C-alpha positions as CSV (number, residue, x, y, z in Angstrom):
1,M,17.9,-63.8,7.7
2,R,19.8,-61.0,9.4
3,L,21.1,-59.8,6.0
4,L,17.5,-59.8,4.6
5,F,16.3,-57.8,7.7
6,F,18.9,-55.1,7.2
7,L,18.2,-55.0,3.5
8,M,14.5,-54.4,4.2
9,L,15.4,-51.5,6.6
10,F,17.6,-49.9,4.0
11,M,14.8,-50.1,1.4
12,I,12.3,-48.5,3.9
13,S,14.8,-45.8,4.7
14,C,15.2,-45.0,1.0
15,D,11.5,-44.7,0.5
16,N,11.2,-42.3,3.4
17,D,14.0,-40.2,2.0
18,K,12.1,-40.0,-1.3
19,Q,9.0,-38.8,0.5
20,Q,10.7,-36.0,2.4
21,P,11.0,-32.6,0.7
22,S,14.4,-31.3,0.1
23,P,15.4,-28.6,2.6
24,T,16.1,-26.3,-0.3
25,S,12.8,-26.9,-2.0
26,P,11.2,-23.5,-2.8
27,I,8.0,-22.6,-1.0
28,A,5.3,-20.1,-1.6
29,Y,4.3,-17.7,1.1
30,R,2.8,-14.3,2.0
31,Q,4.3,-12.4,4.8
32,T,4.6,-8.9,6.2
33,R,8.0,-7.6,7.4
34,T,9.8,-4.5,8.3
35,I,12.9,-3.9,6.2
36,T,15.7,-1.4,6.7
37,Y,17.9,0.2,4.2
38,N,20.3,3.1,4.9
39,N,18.7,3.4,8.3
40,I,15.2,3.9,6.8
41,D,12.5,1.5,8.0
42,V,9.4,0.6,6.0
43,D,6.9,-2.2,6.1
44,I,6.3,-4.4,3.1
45,V,4.0,-7.3,2.2
46,I,5.7,-10.1,0.2
47,D,3.7,-12.5,-2.0
48,K,6.3,-15.1,-3.2
49,P,5.6,-18.0,-5.6
50,A,7.3,-21.4,-5.0
51,L,10.5,-20.5,-6.8
52,N,14.0,-19.7,-5.7
53,E,14.7,-17.3,-8.6
54,V,12.0,-14.7,-9.2
55,D,11.2,-11.6,-11.2
56,V,9.6,-9.0,-8.9
57,L,6.8,-6.4,-9.2
58,L,7.2,-3.8,-6.5
59,V,3.9,-2.0,-6.0
60,F,2.8,1.2,-4.2
61,H,-0.8,2.0,-3.0
62,G,-2.7,5.2,-3.3
63,T,-3.5,7.9,-0.7
64,V,-4.9,6.9,2.7
65,L,-5.9,9.3,5.5
66,N,-4.1,7.6,8.4
67,D,-1.0,5.4,8.7
68,S,-3.1,2.9,10.7
69,N,-4.6,2.0,7.2
70,I,-1.5,1.7,5.2
71,L,-1.0,-2.1,5.7
72,T,-4.5,-2.7,4.6
73,A,-3.9,-0.5,1.6
74,A,-0.7,-2.4,0.8
75,N,-2.5,-5.7,1.0
76,T,-5.4,-4.5,-1.1
77,T,-3.0,-3.1,-3.8
78,L,-1.0,-6.3,-3.9
79,D,-4.2,-8.2,-4.5
80,R,-5.4,-5.8,-7.2
81,F,-2.1,-6.1,-9.1
82,K,-2.0,-9.9,-8.6
83,D,-5.5,-10.2,-10.0
84,I,-4.6,-8.6,-13.3
85,L,-1.0,-10.0,-13.6
86,V,-0.9,-12.8,-16.2
87,S,2.5,-14.2,-15.0
88,E,2.0,-16.5,-12.1
89,N,5.8,-16.7,-11.5
90,M,6.4,-13.2,-10.3
91,M,6.9,-12.2,-6.7
92,I,4.9,-9.1,-5.7
93,V,6.1,-6.8,-3.0
94,S,3.8,-4.1,-1.8
95,V,5.2,-1.1,0.1
96,A,3.2,0.3,3.1
97,Y,4.8,3.7,2.8
98,P,3.8,6.4,5.4
99,Q,1.7,9.5,4.7
100,E,0.4,10.9,8.0
101,N,2.0,14.1,9.2
102,L,4.4,14.1,6.2
103,L,4.5,16.7,3.5
104,L,3.5,15.1,0.2
105,G,6.6,13.7,-1.5
106,D,8.6,13.3,1.7
107,N,7.7,9.5,1.6
108,I,9.9,9.1,-1.4
109,V,12.6,8.3,1.2
110,Q,10.7,5.1,2.2
111,A,9.8,4.3,-1.3
112,E,13.5,4.5,-2.4
113,A,14.5,2.4,0.7
114,A,12.2,-0.4,-0.4
115,L,13.5,-0.4,-3.9
116,L,17.2,-0.4,-2.9
117,W,16.5,-3.1,-0.3
118,L,15.0,-5.2,-3.1
119,K,18.0,-4.5,-5.4
120,N,20.7,-5.0,-2.8
121,S,19.5,-7.0,0.3
122,A,16.5,-9.1,-0.6
123,N,18.6,-11.9,-2.0
124,Q,20.4,-12.5,1.2
125,E,17.6,-11.8,3.6
126,L,15.0,-13.9,1.8
127,G,17.3,-16.6,0.5
128,I,16.3,-16.1,-3.1
129,T,17.7,-14.7,-6.4
130,V,16.0,-11.6,-7.6
131,K,16.1,-11.3,-11.3
132,K,14.2,-8.5,-13.1
133,I,12.5,-5.7,-11.1
134,F,9.4,-3.8,-12.2
135,L,7.6,-0.9,-10.4
136,G,3.9,-0.4,-10.3
137,G,1.9,2.3,-8.7
138,H,-1.7,3.6,-8.5
139,S,-2.6,7.3,-7.8
140,Q,-0.1,8.6,-5.2
141,G,1.7,5.3,-5.7
142,G,2.0,6.2,-9.4
143,Y,3.5,9.5,-8.3
144,L,6.1,7.7,-6.3
145,V,7.1,5.2,-9.1
146,T,7.4,8.0,-11.6
147,R,9.7,9.9,-9.2
148,L,11.7,6.7,-8.5
149,N,12.2,6.4,-12.3
150,T,14.1,9.6,-12.3
151,M,16.4,8.2,-9.5
152,H,17.1,4.5,-10.2
153,Q,17.0,2.1,-13.1
154,T,14.7,-0.9,-13.1
155,D,13.4,-3.2,-15.9
156,G,10.2,-1.1,-16.3
157,V,7.7,1.1,-14.6
158,I,3.8,1.2,-14.7
159,A,2.0,4.3,-13.3
160,N,-1.8,4.3,-13.2
161,A,-3.5,7.7,-12.8
162,P,-0.3,9.2,-11.2
163,G,-0.7,12.3,-9.1
164,P,-1.1,14.8,-7.7
165,L,0.1,16.4,-11.0
166,N,-0.3,20.0,-10.1
167,L,-0.4,21.1,-6.4
168,V,-0.4,24.8,-7.3
169,Y,-3.8,24.3,-9.1
170,R,-5.2,21.9,-6.6
171,C,-4.3,23.8,-3.5
172,Q,-5.4,27.1,-5.0
173,L,-8.8,25.7,-5.5
174,E,-8.9,24.8,-1.8
175,E,-7.7,28.2,-0.8
176,N,-10.4,29.9,-2.9
177,G,-13.1,27.6,-1.3
178,Q,-13.9,26.0,-4.7
179,I,-13.3,22.5,-3.3
180,Q,-13.1,21.0,0.2
181,S,-9.9,21.5,2.1
182,G,-7.7,18.4,2.6
183,A,-4.7,17.3,4.6
184,V,-2.2,17.5,1.8
185,C,-2.7,21.2,1.0
186,S,-3.3,22.1,4.6
187,Q,0.1,20.7,5.6
188,L,1.8,22.4,2.7
189,R,0.2,25.7,3.6
190,N,1.3,25.5,7.2
191,V,4.9,25.2,6.0
192,Y,5.1,27.3,2.8
193,G,2.2,29.7,3.1
194,T,-0.3,30.0,0.2
195,T,0.1,29.1,-3.4
196,V,-0.1,32.8,-4.2
197,S,2.8,33.8,-1.9
198,N,5.0,30.7,-2.6
199,P,3.9,28.8,-5.8
200,N,7.3,27.4,-6.5
201,A,7.3,25.3,-3.2
202,Y,4.1,23.7,-4.4
203,F,5.3,23.1,-7.9
204,Q,8.5,21.5,-6.7
205,R,6.4,18.7,-5.1
206,S,4.0,18.3,-8.1
207,L,4.5,15.5,-10.5
208,L,4.7,18.1,-13.3
209,N,8.2,18.8,-11.8
210,F,9.3,15.2,-12.5
211,T,8.9,14.7,-16.3
212,S,12.5,14.2,-17.4
213,G,15.5,12.0,-16.7
214,F,13.5,8.7,-16.8
215,K,16.0,5.9,-16.4
216,S,13.7,3.1,-17.5
217,D,10.9,2.5,-19.9
218,I,7.6,3.6,-18.4
219,L,3.9,3.0,-19.1
220,F,1.3,5.6,-18.1
221,I,-2.3,4.5,-17.9
222,Q,-5.0,7.2,-17.5
223,G,-8.7,7.0,-17.5
224,L,-10.1,10.1,-19.3
225,A,-13.1,10.2,-17.0
226,D,-10.9,10.7,-14.0
227,S,-11.5,13.7,-11.7
228,P,-11.5,17.3,-13.2
229,I,-8.4,18.2,-11.1
230,Q,-6.4,15.3,-12.5
231,M,-7.6,15.9,-16.1
232,Y,-6.9,19.7,-15.9
233,S,-3.1,19.0,-15.9
234,W,-2.9,15.6,-17.7
235,P,-2.4,17.0,-21.2
236,T,0.5,19.2,-20.0
237,F,2.0,16.3,-18.0
238,K,1.8,14.1,-21.1
239,Q,3.3,16.6,-23.4
240,D,6.2,17.5,-21.1
241,I,7.1,13.8,-21.0
242,L,6.8,13.4,-24.8
243,N,9.1,16.4,-25.2
244,C,11.7,14.8,-22.9
245,T,15.1,14.4,-24.5
246,N,16.8,12.5,-21.8
247,C,14.2,9.8,-21.0
248,Q,13.9,6.2,-21.9
249,N,10.8,5.1,-23.8
250,S,7.5,6.4,-22.5
251,Q,4.1,4.9,-23.4
252,F,0.6,6.4,-22.8
253,V,-2.6,4.4,-22.8
254,E,-5.7,6.6,-22.4
255,I,-9.0,5.0,-21.7
256,V,-12.1,6.9,-22.8
257,G,-15.0,6.7,-20.4
258,S,-12.9,5.1,-17.6
259,G,-12.0,6.6,-14.3
260,H,-9.3,6.7,-11.7
261,S,-8.9,2.9,-11.4
262,S,-8.7,2.1,-15.2
263,L,-5.8,-0.3,-14.8
264,F,-7.7,-2.7,-12.6
265,E,-11.0,-2.4,-14.4
266,N,-10.5,-1.9,-18.1
267,P,-9.5,-4.8,-20.5
268,T,-7.4,-2.6,-22.7
269,A,-5.5,-1.2,-19.7
270,K,-4.9,-4.7,-18.3
271,S,-3.6,-6.0,-21.7
272,A,-1.2,-3.0,-22.0
273,F,0.1,-3.7,-18.5
274,N,0.7,-7.3,-19.1
275,N,2.2,-6.8,-22.6
276,F,4.6,-4.2,-21.1
277,I,5.9,-6.7,-18.5
278,T,5.9,-9.9,-20.5
279,S,7.8,-8.3,-23.4
280,R,10.5,-7.3,-21.0
281,L,10.7,-10.8,-19.4
282,E,11.8,-12.5,-22.6
């Protein structure tokens, strides 16, 4: 009887062991954290599937007026990319990069820190294995991923309506009173003077100044019904990249009748986005 009693206890114990998840079982989660790389801090939002080995899409939101809104923008941008992404097995990391009281382009430091953290520290800090890394950005986020593509290699970059393309043109319109004054040009003017007195300072921060040296394949998506300021410089921007002799492959998808958010609204743009990624996951 005693032997039978212990045998029953052993069988119950085995059943309980089967019901308990392994401590190393992968879990899905969404979390916000502050990461640090090379003494640069930046907030990120992580949306991780239930996998221990993941390909990653690192995304960047567009312009916001105040840094109090950047976490909301990061979450919204993560959701927008997640909604159109066909692959359900990719981890998405959205970067809440700062903008307030910075000259446009200075936040490339935080954008770069997020990418280098993902490349070099995420495995250890998150307890996962990062495989392929893609960059995705909308508007000013597209500006940042295009610039990052001149600095670091990834497995592919997608930029939707990237800009500002031409700060000389845009800020000169403000100076002439043709459009309403905004924070971006006002801050540049306070440091550099007007576009007439110092046009090169404005051009150096324009995306037109970053059209060569792409280290990875890049897909540009542009709605042709975007704002007149964007479309004024778009043909020049596109041609400069097509003329590049030291770039990896560049693709352009232009959507007739679609505006600034084409990637998230137009079926052709969505298909191009997913085809670009899935073809490089194989």
